[in-house]
C-alpha positions in Angstrom: 128.6 64.2 64.2 128.7 66.6 67.1 125.7 67.5 69.3 126.2 71.2 68.5 124.9 70.9 65.0 121.6 69.3 66.2 120.8 72.2 68.6 118.1 74.5 67.3 118.9 78.2 66.9 117.5 80.4 69.7 114.5 82.3 68.5 114.9 86.0 68.0 112.7 88.1 70.4 110.5 90.5 68.6 111.3 94.3 68.9 108.0 95.2 70.6 108.3 92.4 73.1 111.8 93.6 74.0 110.5 97.1 74.3 107.5 96.2 76.5 109.7 94.1 78.8 111.9 97.1 79.7 110.3 98.9 82.6 112.7 101.9 82.5 111.8 102.5 78.8 108.1 102.3 79.6 108.6 104.8 82.5 110.5 107.2 80.2 107.8 106.9 77.5 105.0 107.4 80.2 106.6 110.6 81.4 107.9 112.0 78.1 104.8 111.5 76.0 102.4 113.5 78.2 105.1 116.2 78.7 105.5 116.6 74.9 101.8 116.6 74.2 100.9 119.1 77.0 103.7 121.4 75.9 102.6 121.4 72.3 99.0 121.9 73.4 100.1 124.9 75.5 102.1 126.4 72.7 99.1 126.0 70.4 96.8 127.6 72.9 99.1 130.6 73.4 99.5 131.0 69.6 95.7 131.1 69.1 95.1 133.8 71.8 93.7 137.0 70.3 96.0 140.0 70.6 94.9 142.5 73.3 93.9 146.0 72.4 
């Protein structure tokens, strides 16, 4: 028998571990999420302003 058959399969890295190990993805999320939330918050504030007389 060959040695290749006795080697264990490499474990699959979970999705969230791969995501958290990527510093550029974390940087993008850290910049994009507040931008989206503050933009939505601003739009909601402008939409709720009373109309001037």
